[in-house]
CHARMM internal coordinates of N, CA and C (Angstrom, degrees):
IC EDIT
DIST 1 N 1 CA 1.4465
DIST 1 CA 1 C 1.5333
ANGL 1 N 1 CA 1 C 110.12
DIST 1 C 2 N 1.3011
ANGL 1 CA 1 C 2 N 116.59
DIHE 1 N 1 CA 1 C 2 N -29.57
DIST 2 N 2 CA 1.4547
ANGL 1 C 2 N 2 CA 119.83
DIHE 1 CA 1 C 2 N 2 CA 179.92
DIST 2 CA 2 C 1.5793
ANGL 2 N 2 CA 2 C 110.99
DIHE 1 C 2 N 2 CA 2 C -62.93
DIST 2 C 3 N 1.2980
ANGL 2 CA 2 C 3 N 116.94
DIHE 2 N 2 CA 2 C 3 N -33.37
DIST 3 N 3 CA 1.4526
ANGL 2 C 3 N 3 CA 121.68
DIHE 2 CA 2 C 3 N 3 CA 175.80
DIST 3 CA 3 C 1.5283
ANGL 3 N 3 CA 3 C 110.56
DIHE 2 C 3 N 3 CA 3 C -68.81
DIST 3 C 4 N 1.2915
ANGL 3 CA 3 C 4 N 115.19
DIHE 3 N 3 CA 3 C 4 N -44.35
DIST 4 N 4 CA 1.4826
ANGL 3 C 4 N 4 CA 123.03
DIHE 3 CA 3 C 4 N 4 CA -176.67
DIST 4 CA 4 C 1.5621
ANGL 4 N 4 CA 4 C 109.65
DIHE 3 C 4 N 4 CA 4 C -64.81
DIST 4 C 5 N 1.3063
ANGL 4 CA 4 C 5 N 118.81
DIHE 4 N 4 CA 4 C 5 N -34.72
DIST 5 N 5 CA 1.4713
ANGL 4 C 5 N 5 CA 121.60
DIHE 4 CA 4 C 5 N 5 CA -177.45
DIST 5 CA 5 C 1.5394
ANGL 5 N 5 CA 5 C 108.30
DIHE 4 C 5 N 5 CA 5 C -59.36
DIST 5 C 6 N 1.2984
ANGL 5 CA 5 C 6 N 118.47
DIHE 5 N 5 CA 5 C 6 N -33.20
DIST 6 N 6 CA 1.4972
ANGL 5 C 6 N 6 CA 123.04
DIHE 5 CA 5 C 6 N 6 CA -176.64
DIST 6 CA 6 C 1.5327
ANGL 6 N 6 CA 6 C 112.79
DIHE 5 C 6 N 6 CA 6 C -88.33
DIST 6 C 7 N 1.3453
ANGL 6 CA 6 C 7 N 116.98
DIHE 6 N 6 CA 6 C 7 N -6.94
DIST 7 N 7 CA 1.4232
ANGL 6 C 7 N 7 CA 122.94
DIHE 6 CA 6 C 7 N 7 CA -172.71
DIST 7 CA 7 C 1.5250
ANGL 7 N 7 CA 7 C 114.34
DIHE 6 C 7 N 7 CA 7 C -81.38
DIST 7 C 8 N 1.3457
ANGL 7 CA 7 C 8 N 118.80
DIHE 7 N 7 CA 7 C 8 N 139.71
DIST 8 N 8 CA 1.5005
ANGL 7 C 8 N 8 CA 121.25
DIHE 7 CA 7 C 8 N 8 CA 177.84
DIST 8 CA 8 C 1.5307
ANGL 8 N 8 CA 8 C 111.51
DIHE 7 C 8 N 8 CA 8 C -68.71
DIST 8 C 9 N 1.3235
ANGL 8 CA 8 C 9 N 117.56
DIHE 8 N 8 CA 8 C 9 N -14.98
DIST 9 N 9 CA 1.4989
ANGL 8 C 9 N 9 CA 118.57
DIHE 8 CA 8 C 9 N 9 CA 179.54
DIST 9 CA 9 C 1.5171
ANGL 9 N 9 CA 9 C 113.55
DIHE 8 C 9 N 9 CA 9 C -85.88
DIST 9 C 10 N 1.3436
ANGL 9 CA 9 C 10 N 116.39
DIHE 9 N 9 CA 9 C 10 N -9.58
DIST 10 N 10 CA 1.4801
ANGL 9 C 10 N 10 CA 118.23
DIHE 9 CA 9 C 10 N 10 CA -178.57
DIST 10 CA 10 C 1.5283
ANGL 10 N 10 CA 10 C 110.42
DIHE 9 C 10 N 10 CA 10 C -69.30
DIST 10 C 11 N 1.3047
ANGL 10 CA 10 C 11 N 115.17
DIHE 10 N 10 CA 10 C 11 N 128.99
DIST 11 N 11 CA 1.4642
ANGL 10 C 11 N 11 CA 123.28
DIHE 10 CA 10 C 11 N 11 CA -179.73
DIST 11 CA 11 C 1.4732
ANGL 11 N 11 CA 11 C 108.12
DIHE 10 C 11 N 11 CA 11 C -115.45
DIST 11 C 12 N 1.3394
ANGL 11 CA 11 C 12 N 116.83
DIHE 11 N 11 CA 11 C 12 N 107.24
DIST 12 N 12 CA 1.4746
ANGL 11 C 12 N 12 CA 122.22
DIHE 11 CA 11 C 12 N 12 CA -179.00
DIST 12 CA 12 C 1.5482
ANGL 12 N 12 CA 12 C 109.38
DIHE 11 C 12 N 12 CA 12 C -79.56
DIST 12 C 13 N 1.3401
ANGL 12 CA 12 C 13 N 116.72
DIHE 12 N 12 CA 12 C 13 N -32.87
DIST 13 N 13 CA 1.4669
ANGL 12 C 13 N 13 CA 120.88
DIHE 12 CA 12 C 13 N 13 CA -174.07
DIST 13 CA 13 C 1.5503
ANGL 13 N 13 CA 13 C 111.67
DIHE 12 C 13 N 13 CA 13 C -80.67
DIST 13 C 14 N 1.3299
ANGL 13 CA 13 C 14 N 120.08
DIHE 13 N 13 CA 13 C 14 N -22.73
DIST 14 N 14 CA 1.4331
ANGL 13 C 14 N 14 CA 123.69
DIHE 13 CA 13 C 14 N 14 CA 179.67
DIST 14 CA 14 C 1.5076
ANGL 14 N 14 CA 14 C 116.25
DIHE 13 C 14 N 14 CA 14 C 88.75
DIST 14 C 15 N 1.3000
ANGL 14 CA 14 C 15 N 117.44
DIHE 14 N 14 CA 14 C 15 N 14.10
DIST 15 N 15 CA 1.4659
ANGL 14 C 15 N 15 CA 121.08
DIHE 14 CA 14 C 15 N 15 CA 179.58
DIST 15 CA 15 C 1.5392
ANGL 15 N 15 CA 15 C 113.59
DIHE 14 C 15 N 15 CA 15 C -69.66
DIST 15 C 16 N 1.2997
ANGL 15 CA 15 C 16 N 116.50
DIHE 15 N 15 CA 15 C 16 N -23.97
DIST 16 N 16 CA 1.4693
ANGL 15 C 16 N 16 CA 121.20
DIHE 15 CA 15 C 16 N 16 CA 179.28
DIST 16 CA 16 C 1.5047
ANGL 16 N 16 CA 16 C 115.43
DIHE 15 C 16 N 16 CA 16 C -112.26
DIST 16 C 17 N 1.3755
ANGL 16 CA 16 C 17 N 116.34
DIHE 16 N 16 CA 16 C 17 N 19.70
DIST 17 N 17 CA 1.4420
ANGL 16 C 17 N 17 CA 120.34
DIHE 16 CA 16 C 17 N 17 CA -179.52
DIST 17 CA 17 C 1.5197
ANGL 17 N 17 CA 17 C 110.72
DIHE 16 C 17 N 17 CA 17 C -82.55
DIST 17 C 18 N 1.3256
ANGL 17 CA 17 C 18 N 116.13
DIHE 17 N 17 CA 17 C 18 N 139.74
DIST 18 N 18 CA 1.4720
ANGL 17 C 18 N 18 CA 122.65
DIHE 17 CA 17 C 18 N 18 CA 175.57
DIST 18 CA 18 C 1.5138
ANGL 18 N 18 CA 18 C 109.94
DIHE 17 C 18 N 18 CA 18 C -58.20
DIST 18 C 19 N 1.3118
ANGL 18 CA 18 C 19 N 117.20
DIHE 18 N 18 CA 18 C 19 N -44.82
DIST 19 N 19 CA 1.4558
ANGL 18 C 19 N 19 CA 123.87
DIHE 18 CA 18 C 19 N 19 CA 177.20
DIST 19 CA 19 C 1.5312
ANGL 19 N 19 CA 19 C 109.31
DIHE 18 C 19 N 19 CA 19 C -110.96
DIST 19 C 20 N 1.3217
ANGL 19 CA 19 C 20 N 118.12
DIHE 19 N 19 CA 19 C 20 N 112.06
DIST 20 N 20 CA 1.4430
ANGL 19 C 20 N 20 CA 120.05
DIHE 19 CA 19 C 20 N 20 CA 179.99
DIST 20 CA 20 C 1.5052
ANGL 20 N 20 CA 20 C 114.20
DIHE 19 C 20 N 20 CA 20 C -55.40
DIST 20 C 21 N 1.3286
ANGL 20 CA 20 C 21 N 117.02
DIHE 20 N 20 CA 20 C 21 N 139.70
DIST 21 N 21 CA 1.4311
ANGL 20 C 21 N 21 CA 121.37
DIHE 20 CA 20 C 21 N 21 CA 179.95
DIST 21 CA 21 C 1.5055
ANGL 21 N 21 CA 21 C 115.01
DIHE 20 C 21 N 21 CA 21 C 87.90
DIST 21 C 22 N 1.3439
ANGL 21 CA 21 C 22 N 117.77
DIHE 21 N 21 CA 21 C 22 N 6.58
DIST 22 N 22 CA 1.4544
ANGL 21 C 22 N 22 CA 119.13
DIHE 21 CA 21 C 22 N 22 CA -178.39
DIST 22 CA 22 C 1.5670
ANGL 22 N 22 CA 22 C 111.90
DIHE 21 C 22 N 22 CA 22 C -108.71
DIST 22 C 23 N 1.2993
ANGL 22 CA 22 C 23 N 115.46
DIHE 22 N 22 CA 22 C 23 N 19.87
DIST 23 N 23 CA 1.4675
ANGL 22 C 23 N 23 CA 117.58
DIHE 22 CA 22 C 23 N 23 CA 179.45
DIST 23 CA 23 C 1.5124
ANGL 23 N 23 CA 23 C 112.92
DIHE 22 C 23 N 23 CA 23 C -68.25
DIST 23 C 24 N 1.3178
ANGL 23 CA 23 C 24 N 117.76
DIHE 23 N 23 CA 23 C 24 N 157.27
DIST 24 N 24 CA 1.4613
ANGL 23 C 24 N 24 CA 126.87
DIHE 23 CA 23 C 24 N 24 CA 2.31
DIST 24 CA 24 C 1.5352
ANGL 24 N 24 CA 24 C 111.32
DIHE 23 C 24 N 24 CA 24 C -71.64
DIST 24 C 25 N 1.3033
ANGL 24 CA 24 C 25 N 113.54
DIHE 24 N 24 CA 24 C 25 N 148.69
DIST 25 N 25 CA 1.4771
ANGL 24 C 25 N 25 CA 118.58
DIHE 24 CA 24 C 25 N 25 CA -178.79
DIST 25 CA 25 C 1.5175
ANGL 25 N 25 CA 25 C 110.42
DIHE 24 C 25 N 25 CA 25 C -138.55
DIST 25 C 26 N 1.2944
ANGL 25 CA 25 C 26 N 115.05
DIHE 25 N 25 CA 25 C 26 N 172.57
DIST 26 N 26 CA 1.4752
ANGL 25 C 26 N 26 CA 122.88
DIHE 25 CA 25 C 26 N 26 CA 177.53
DIST 26 CA 26 C 1.5365
ANGL 26 N 26 CA 26 C 106.06
DIHE 25 C 26 N 26 CA 26 C -91.41
DIST 26 C 27 N 1.3056
ANGL 26 CA 26 C 27 N 114.61
DIHE 26 N 26 CA 26 C 27 N 104.55
DIST 27 N 27 CA 1.4867
ANGL 26 C 27 N 27 CA 122.20
DIHE 26 CA 26 C 27 N 27 CA -168.63
DIST 27 CA 27 C 1.5058
ANGL 27 N 27 CA 27 C 115.33
DIHE 26 C 27 N 27 CA 27 C -52.44
DIST 27 C 28 N 1.3151
ANGL 27 CA 27 C 28 N 117.38
DIHE 27 N 27 CA 27 C 28 N 110.43
DIST 28 N 28 CA 1.4417
ANGL 27 C 28 N 28 CA 121.87
DIHE 27 CA 27 C 28 N 28 CA -179.56
DIST 28 CA 28 C 1.5023
ANGL 28 N 28 CA 28 C 112.64
DIHE 27 C 28 N 28 CA 28 C -66.45
DIST 28 C 29 N 1.3325
ANGL 28 CA 28 C 29 N 116.03
DIHE 28 N 28 CA 28 C 29 N -32.21
DIST 29 N 29 CA 1.4923
ANGL 28 C 29 N 29 CA 120.57
DIHE 28 CA 28 C 29 N 29 CA 179.09
DIST 29 CA 29 C 1.5060
ANGL 29 N 29 CA 29 C 113.36
DIHE 28 C 29 N 29 CA 29 C -68.33
DIST 29 C 30 N 1.2974
ANGL 29 CA 29 C 30 N 117.01
DIHE 29 N 29 CA 29 C 30 N -20.03
DIST 30 N 30 CA 1.4564
ANGL 29 C 30 N 30 CA 119.85
DIHE 29 CA 29 C 30 N 30 CA 179.04
DIST 30 CA 30 C 1.5499
ANGL 30 N 30 CA 30 C 112.49
DIHE 29 C 30 N 30 CA 30 C -104.07
DIST 30 C 31 N 1.3292
ANGL 30 CA 30 C 31 N 116.70
DIHE 30 N 30 CA 30 C 31 N 10.01
DIST 31 N 31 CA 1.4716
ANGL 30 C 31 N 31 CA 121.34
DIHE 30 CA 30 C 31 N 31 CA 177.33
DIST 31 CA 31 C 1.5068
ANGL 31 N 31 CA 31 C 114.68
DIHE 30 C 31 N 31 CA 31 C 103.89
DIST 31 C 32 N 1.3617
ANGL 31 CA 31 C 32 N 117.32
DIHE 31 N 31 CA 31 C 32 N 6.09
DIST 32 N 32 CA 1.4405
ANGL 31 C 32 N 32 CA 121.99
DIHE 31 CA 31 C 32 N 32 CA 176.52
DIST 32 CA 32 C 1.4855
ANGL 32 N 32 CA 32 C 110.15
DIHE 31 C 32 N 32 CA 32 C -83.55
DIST 32 C 33 N 1.3050
ANGL 32 CA 32 C 33 N 115.20
DIHE 32 N 32 CA 32 C 33 N -176.44
DIST 33 N 33 CA 1.4688
ANGL 32 C 33 N 33 CA 123.06
DIHE 32 CA 32 C 33 N 33 CA -178.02
DIST 33 CA 33 C 1.4918
ANGL 33 N 33 CA 33 C 114.47
DIHE 32 C 33 N 33 CA 33 C -83.82
DIST 33 C 34 N 1.3731
ANGL 33 CA 33 C 34 N 119.00
DIHE 33 N 33 CA 33 C 34 N -21.35
DIST 34 N 34 CA 1.4654
ANGL 33 C 34 N 34 CA 121.08
DIHE 33 CA 33 C 34 N 34 CA -178.80
DIST 34 CA 34 C 1.5208
ANGL 34 N 34 CA 34 C 112.34
DIHE 33 C 34 N 34 CA 34 C 88.81
DIST 34 C 35 N 1.3468
ANGL 34 CA 34 C 35 N 117.56
DIHE 34 N 34 CA 34 C 35 N -2.22
DIST 35 N 35 CA 1.4284
ANGL 34 C 35 N 35 CA 121.23
DIHE 34 CA 34 C 35 N 35 CA -173.90
DIST 35 CA 35 C 1.5522
ANGL 35 N 35 CA 35 C 112.19
DIHE 34 C 35 N 35 CA 35 C -77.40
DIST 35 C 36 N 1.3367
ANGL 35 CA 35 C 36 N 114.98
DIHE 35 N 35 CA 35 C 36 N 148.25
DIST 36 N 36 CA 1.4309
ANGL 35 C 36 N 36 CA 120.85
DIHE 35 CA 35 C 36 N 36 CA 172.60
DIST 36 CA 36 C 1.5413
ANGL 36 N 36 CA 36 C 109.46
DIHE 35 C 36 N 36 CA 36 C -64.67
DIST 36 C 37 N 1.3091
ANGL 36 CA 36 C 37 N 115.22
DIHE 36 N 36 CA 36 C 37 N 124.57
DIST 37 N 37 CA 1.5112
ANGL 36 C 37 N 37 CA 118.76
DIHE 36 CA 36 C 37 N 37 CA -177.16
DIST 37 CA 37 C 1.5432
ANGL 37 N 37 CA 37 C 109.95
DIHE 36 C 37 N 37 CA 37 C -70.39
DIST 37 C 38 N 1.3130
ANGL 37 CA 37 C 38 N 116.86
DIHE 37 N 37 CA 37 C 38 N -27.58
DIST 38 N 38 CA 1.4809
ANGL 37 C 38 N 38 CA 117.36
DIHE 37 CA 37 C 38 N 38 CA 177.61
DIST 38 CA 38 C 1.5007
ANGL 38 N 38 CA 38 C 110.61
DIHE 37 C 38 N 38 CA 38 C -62.04
DIST 38 C 39 N 1.3344
ANGL 38 CA 38 C 39 N 117.78
DIHE 38 N 38 CA 38 C 39 N -36.79
DIST 39 N 39 CA 1.4753
ANGL 38 C 39 N 39 CA 119.32
DIHE 38 CA 38 C 39 N 39 CA 178.55
DIST 39 CA 39 C 1.5162
ANGL 39 N 39 CA 39 C 109.98
DIHE 38 C 39 N 39 CA 39 C -85.35
DIST 39 C 40 N 1.3118
ANGL 39 CA 39 C 40 N 116.32
DIHE 39 N 39 CA 39 C 40 N -44.43
DIST 40 N 40 CA 1.4824
ANGL 39 C 40 N 40 CA 120.14
DIHE 39 CA 39 C 40 N 40 CA -173.80
DIST 40 CA 40 C 1.5340
ANGL 40 N 40 CA 40 C 112.22
DIHE 39 C 40 N 40 CA 40 C -60.52
DIST 40 C 41 N 1.3006
ANGL 40 CA 40 C 41 N 117.58
DIHE 40 N 40 CA 40 C 41 N -39.05
DIST 41 N 41 CA 1.4798
ANGL 40 C 41 N 41 CA 118.97
DIHE 40 CA 40 C 41 N 41 CA -177.26
DIST 41 CA 41 C 1.5293
ANGL 41 N 41 CA 41 C 111.20
DIHE 40 C 41 N 41 CA 41 C -77.81
DIST 41 C 42 N 1.3083
ANGL 41 CA 41 C 42 N 118.37
DIHE 41 N 41 CA 41 C 42 N -10.57
DIST 42 N 42 CA 1.4882
ANGL 41 C 42 N 42 CA 121.07
DIHE 41 CA 41 C 42 N 42 CA 179.72
DIST 42 CA 42 C 1.5470
ANGL 42 N 42 CA 42 C 110.28
DIHE 41 C 42 N 42 CA 42 C -97.38
DIST 42 C 43 N 1.3285
ANGL 42 CA 42 C 43 N 116.44
DIHE 42 N 42 CA 42 C 43 N -13.26
DIST 43 N 43 CA 1.4661
ANGL 42 C 43 N 43 CA 119.68
DIHE 42 CA 42 C 43 N 43 CA -177.78
DIST 43 CA 43 C 1.5433
ANGL 43 N 43 CA 43 C 108.12
DIHE 42 C 43 N 43 CA 43 C -87.84
DIST 43 C 44 N 1.3350
ANGL 43 CA 43 C 44 N 114.60
DIHE 43 N 43 CA 43 C 44 N 120.40
DIST 44 N 44 CA 1.4829
ANGL 43 C 44 N 44 CA 119.88
DIHE 43 CA 43 C 44 N 44 CA -178.81
DIST 44 CA 44 C 1.5307
ANGL 44 N 44 CA 44 C 112.96
DIHE 43 C 44 N 44 CA 44 C -66.77
DIST 44 C 45 N 1.3233
ANGL 44 CA 44 C 45 N 119.59
DIHE 44 N 44 CA 44 C 45 N -15.09
DIST 45 N 45 CA 1.4185
ANGL 44 C 45 N 45 CA 121.14
DIHE 44 CA 44 C 45 N 45 CA -179.00
DIST 45 CA 45 C 1.5489
ANGL 45 N 45 CA 45 C 111.18
DIHE 44 C 45 N 45 CA 45 C -101.24
DIST 45 C 46 N 1.3162
ANGL 45 CA 45 C 46 N 119.07
DIHE 45 N 45 CA 45 C 46 N 2.81
DIST 46 N 46 CA 1.4591
ANGL 45 C 46 N 46 CA 122.03
DIHE 45 CA 45 C 46 N 46 CA 177.91
DIST 46 CA 46 C 1.5015
ANGL 46 N 46 CA 46 C 112.17
DIHE 45 C 46 N 46 CA 46 C -86.59
DIST 46 C 47 N 1.3026
ANGL 46 CA 46 C 47 N 114.10
DIHE 46 N 46 CA 46 C 47 N 155.91
DIST 47 N 47 CA 1.4584
ANGL 46 C 47 N 47 CA 119.70
DIHE 46 CA 46 C 47 N 47 CA 176.54
DIST 47 CA 47 C 1.5283
ANGL 47 N 47 CA 47 C 110.24
DIHE 46 C 47 N 47 CA 47 C -142.08
DIST 47 C 48 N 1.2871
ANGL 47 CA 47 C 48 N 116.39
DIHE 47 N 47 CA 47 C 48 N 160.41
DIST 48 N 48 CA 1.4696
ANGL 47 C 48 N 48 CA 123.92
DIHE 47 CA 47 C 48 N 48 CA -178.47
DIST 48 CA 48 C 1.5508
ANGL 48 N 48 CA 48 C 109.22
DIHE 47 C 48 N 48 CA 48 C -74.12
DIST 48 C 49 N 1.3276
ANGL 48 CA 48 C 49 N 119.70
DIHE 48 N 48 CA 48 C 49 N 131.67
DIST 49 N 49 CA 1.4620
ANGL 48 C 49 N 49 CA 118.36
DIHE 48 CA 48 C 49 N 49 CA 176.60
DIST 49 CA 49 C 1.5418
ANGL 49 N 49 CA 49 C 115.39
DIHE 48 C 49 N 49 CA 49 C -65.98
DIST 49 C 50 N 1.3235
ANGL 49 CA 49 C 50 N 115.60
DIHE 49 N 49 CA 49 C 50 N -15.61
DIST 50 N 50 CA 1.4803
ANGL 49 C 50 N 50 CA 120.39
DIHE 49 CA 49 C 50 N 50 CA 176.23
DIST 50 CA 50 C 1.4592
ANGL 50 N 50 CA 50 C 111.73
DIHE 49 C 50 N 50 CA 50 C -98.05
DIST 50 C 51 N 1.3362
ANGL 50 CA 50 C 51 N 118.99
DIHE 50 N 50 CA 50 C 51 N 1.08
DIST 51 N 51 CA 1.4572
ANGL 50 C 51 N 51 CA 123.36
DIHE 50 CA 50 C 51 N 51 CA 178.94
DIST 51 CA 51 C 1.5406
ANGL 51 N 51 CA 51 C 114.80
DIHE 50 C 51 N 51 CA 51 C 77.23
DIST 51 C 52 N 1.3148
ANGL 51 CA 51 C 52 N 117.50
DIHE 51 N 51 CA 51 C 52 N 18.56
DIST 52 N 52 CA 1.4905
ANGL 51 C 52 N 52 CA 120.79
DIHE 51 CA 51 C 52 N 52 CA -177.75
DIST 52 CA 52 C 1.5137
ANGL 52 N 52 CA 52 C 109.63
DIHE 51 C 52 N 52 CA 52 C -76.92
DIST 52 C 53 N 1.3389
ANGL 52 CA 52 C 53 N 121.61
DIHE 52 N 52 CA 52 C 53 N -21.88
DIST 53 N 53 CA 1.4454
ANGL 52 C 53 N 53 CA 125.15
DIHE 52 CA 52 C 53 N 53 CA 173.82
DIST 53 CA 53 C 1.5233
ANGL 53 N 53 CA 53 C 108.24
DIHE 52 C 53 N 53 CA 53 C -151.41
DIST 53 C 54 N 1.3277
ANGL 53 CA 53 C 54 N 114.32
DIHE 53 N 53 CA 53 C 54 N 145.84
DIST 54 N 54 CA 1.4768
ANGL 53 C 54 N 54 CA 120.28
DIHE 53 CA 53 C 54 N 54 CA -176.42
DIST 54 CA 54 C 1.5286
ANGL 54 N 54 CA 54 C 112.54
DIHE 53 C 54 N 54 CA 54 C -106.91
DIST 54 C 55 N 1.3273
ANGL 54 CA 54 C 55 N 113.97
DIHE 54 N 54 CA 54 C 55 N 162.20
DIST 55 N 55 CA 1.4730
ANGL 54 C 55 N 55 CA 119.11
DIHE 54 CA 54 C 55 N 55 CA 176.93
DIST 55 CA 55 C 1.5070
ANGL 55 N 55 CA 55 C 108.99
DIHE 54 C 55 N 55 CA 55 C -68.26
DIST 55 C 56 N 1.2762
ANGL 55 CA 55 C 56 N 115.75
DIHE 55 N 55 CA 55 C 56 N 144.70
DIST 56 N 56 CA 1.4894
ANGL 55 C 56 N 56 CA 121.39
DIHE 55 CA 55 C 56 N 56 CA 176.86
DIST 56 CA 56 C 1.5263
ANGL 56 N 56 CA 56 C 111.79
DIHE 55 C 56 N 56 CA 56 C -87.93
DIST 56 C 57 N 1.3329
ANGL 56 CA 56 C 57 N 116.47
DIHE 56 N 56 CA 56 C 57 N -27.61
DIST 57 N 57 CA 1.4765
ANGL 56 C 57 N 57 CA 122.87
DIHE 56 CA 56 C 57 N 57 CA -178.09
DIST 57 CA 57 C 1.5055
ANGL 57 N 57 CA 57 C 108.99
DIHE 56 C 57 N 57 CA 57 C -137.21
DIST 57 C 58 N 1.3053
ANGL 57 CA 57 C 58 N 117.20
DIHE 57 N 57 CA 57 C 58 N 158.73
DIST 58 N 58 CA 1.4757
ANGL 57 C 58 N 58 CA 120.49
DIHE 57 CA 57 C 58 N 58 CA 167.87
DIST 58 CA 58 C 1.5091
ANGL 58 N 58 CA 58 C 108.49
DIHE 57 C 58 N 58 CA 58 C -75.90
DIST 58 C 59 N 1.3207
ANGL 58 CA 58 C 59 N 116.09
DIHE 58 N 58 CA 58 C 59 N 165.24
DIST 59 N 59 CA 1.4816
ANGL 58 C 59 N 59 CA 119.14
DIHE 58 CA 58 C 59 N 59 CA 179.02
DIST 59 CA 59 C 1.5667
ANGL 59 N 59 CA 59 C 109.28
DIHE 58 C 59 N 59 CA 59 C -60.12
DIST 59 C 60 N 1.3310
ANGL 59 CA 59 C 60 N 117.22
DIHE 59 N 59 CA 59 C 60 N -40.49
DIST 60 N 60 CA 1.4621
ANGL 59 C 60 N 60 CA 119.58
DIHE 59 CA 59 C 60 N 60 CA -179.46
DIST 60 CA 60 C 1.4889
ANGL 60 N 60 CA 60 C 109.94
DIHE 59 C 60 N 60 CA 60 C -64.11
DIST 60 C 61 N 1.3418
ANGL 60 CA 60 C 61 N 118.22
DIHE 60 N 60 CA 60 C 61 N -44.50
DIST 61 N 61 CA 1.4523
ANGL 60 C 61 N 61 CA 121.02
DIHE 60 CA 60 C 61 N 61 CA 177.43
DIST 61 CA 61 C 1.5753
ANGL 61 N 61 CA 61 C 113.01
DIHE 60 C 61 N 61 CA 61 C -60.75
DIST 61 C 62 N 1.3249
ANGL 61 CA 61 C 62 N 113.72
DIHE 61 N 61 CA 61 C 62 N -41.32
DIST 62 N 62 CA 1.4800
ANGL 61 C 62 N 62 CA 116.61
DIHE 61 CA 61 C 62 N 62 CA 177.43
DIST 62 CA 62 C 1.5352
ANGL 62 N 62 CA 62 C 111.33
DIHE 61 C 62 N 62 CA 62 C -65.26
DIST 62 C 63 N 1.2992
ANGL 62 CA 62 C 63 N 118.37
DIHE 62 N 62 CA 62 C 63 N -42.31
DIST 63 N 63 CA 1.4590
ANGL 62 C 63 N 63 CA 121.39
DIHE 62 CA 62 C 63 N 63 CA 176.02
DIST 63 CA 63 C 1.5073
ANGL 63 N 63 CA 63 C 113.47
DIHE 62 C 63 N 63 CA 63 C -59.16
DIST 63 C 64 N 1.3509
ANGL 63 CA 63 C 64 N 115.41
DIHE 63 N 63 CA 63 C 64 N -43.17
DIST 64 N 64 CA 1.4883
ANGL 63 C 64 N 64 CA 120.26
DIHE 63 CA 63 C 64 N 64 CA 177.72
DIST 64 CA 64 C 1.5403
ANGL 64 N 64 CA 64 C 110.03
DIHE 63 C 64 N 64 CA 64 C -64.27
DIST 64 C 65 N 1.2973
ANGL 64 CA 64 C 65 N 118.10
DIHE 64 N 64 CA 64 C 65 N -40.98
DIST 65 N 65 CA 1.4408
ANGL 64 C 65 N 65 CA 120.88
DIHE 64 CA 64 C 65 N 65 CA 177.99
DIST 65 CA 65 C 1.5330
ANGL 65 N 65 CA 65 C 111.89
DIHE 64 C 65 N 65 CA 65 C -61.21
DIST 65 C 66 N 1.3380
ANGL 65 CA 65 C 66 N 114.75
DIHE 65 N 65 CA 65 C 66 N -47.54
DIST 66 N 66 CA 1.4513
ANGL 65 C 66 N 66 CA 119.95
DIHE 65 CA 65 C 66 N 66 CA 179.74
DIST 66 CA 66 C 1.5224
ANGL 66 N 66 CA 66 C 111.56
DIHE 65 C 66 N 66 CA 66 C -60.04
DIST 66 C 67 N 1.3329
ANGL 66 CA 66 C 67 N 115.57
DIHE 66 N 66 CA 66 C 67 N -39.00
DIST 67 N 67 CA 1.4576
ANGL 66 C 67 N 67 CA 122.20
DIHE 66 CA 66 C 67 N 67 CA 179.24
DIST 67 CA 67 C 1.5424
ANGL 67 N 67 CA 67 C 109.88
DIHE 66 C 67 N 67 CA 67 C -64.59
DIST 67 C 68 N 1.3190
ANGL 67 CA 67 C 68 N 116.93
DIHE 67 N 67 CA 67 C 68 N -42.13
DIST 68 N 68 CA 1.4675
ANGL 67 C 68 N 68 CA 118.28
DIHE 67 CA 67 C 68 N 68 CA 176.44
DIST 68 CA 68 C 1.4754
ANGL 68 N 68 CA 68 C 114.60
DIHE 67 C 68 N 68 CA 68 C -66.03
DIST 68 C 69 N 1.3771
ANGL 68 CA 68 C 69 N 115.85
DIHE 68 N 68 CA 68 C 69 N -34.55
DIST 69 N 69 CA 1.4370
ANGL 68 C 69 N 69 CA 121.33
DIHE 68 CA 68 C 69 N 69 CA 178.48
DIST 69 CA 69 C 1.5226
ANGL 69 N 69 CA 69 C 113.58
DIHE 68 C 69 N 69 CA 69 C -81.22
DIST 69 C 70 N 1.3086
ANGL 69 CA 69 C 70 N 116.55
DIHE 69 N 69 CA 69 C 70 N -10.69
DIST 70 N 70 CA 1.4370
ANGL 69 C 70 N 70 CA 119.76
DIHE 69 CA 69 C 70 N 70 CA -179.18
DIST 70 CA 70 C 1.5104
ANGL 70 N 70 CA 70 C 115.18
DIHE 69 C 70 N 70 CA 70 C 75.14
DIST 70 C 71 N 1.3368
ANGL 70 CA 70 C 71 N 115.34
DIHE 70 N 70 CA 70 C 71 N 30.19
DIST 71 N 71 CA 1.4689
ANGL 70 C 71 N 71 CA 119.50
DIHE 70 CA 70 C 71 N 71 CA 178.01
DIST 71 CA 71 C 1.5359
ANGL 71 N 71 CA 71 C 112.95
DIHE 70 C 71 N 71 CA 71 C -121.45
END
COOR INIT
IC SEED 1 N 1 CA 1 C
IC BUILD
């Protein structure tokens, strides 16, 4: 999230969020994904659309980890 705070795609107001009310988000209107950054930055399989940070796991690996942890 520290990287996102400095990014020009960060939308605090929520005008460019894919789902209204989920701000802050990665502004879809400016070329971002529109995702809620609160969720996106916690997902180990997410990555920045501008390449500022990469996914730590594949979606399959993240699903397997969640299953092992019971979440």
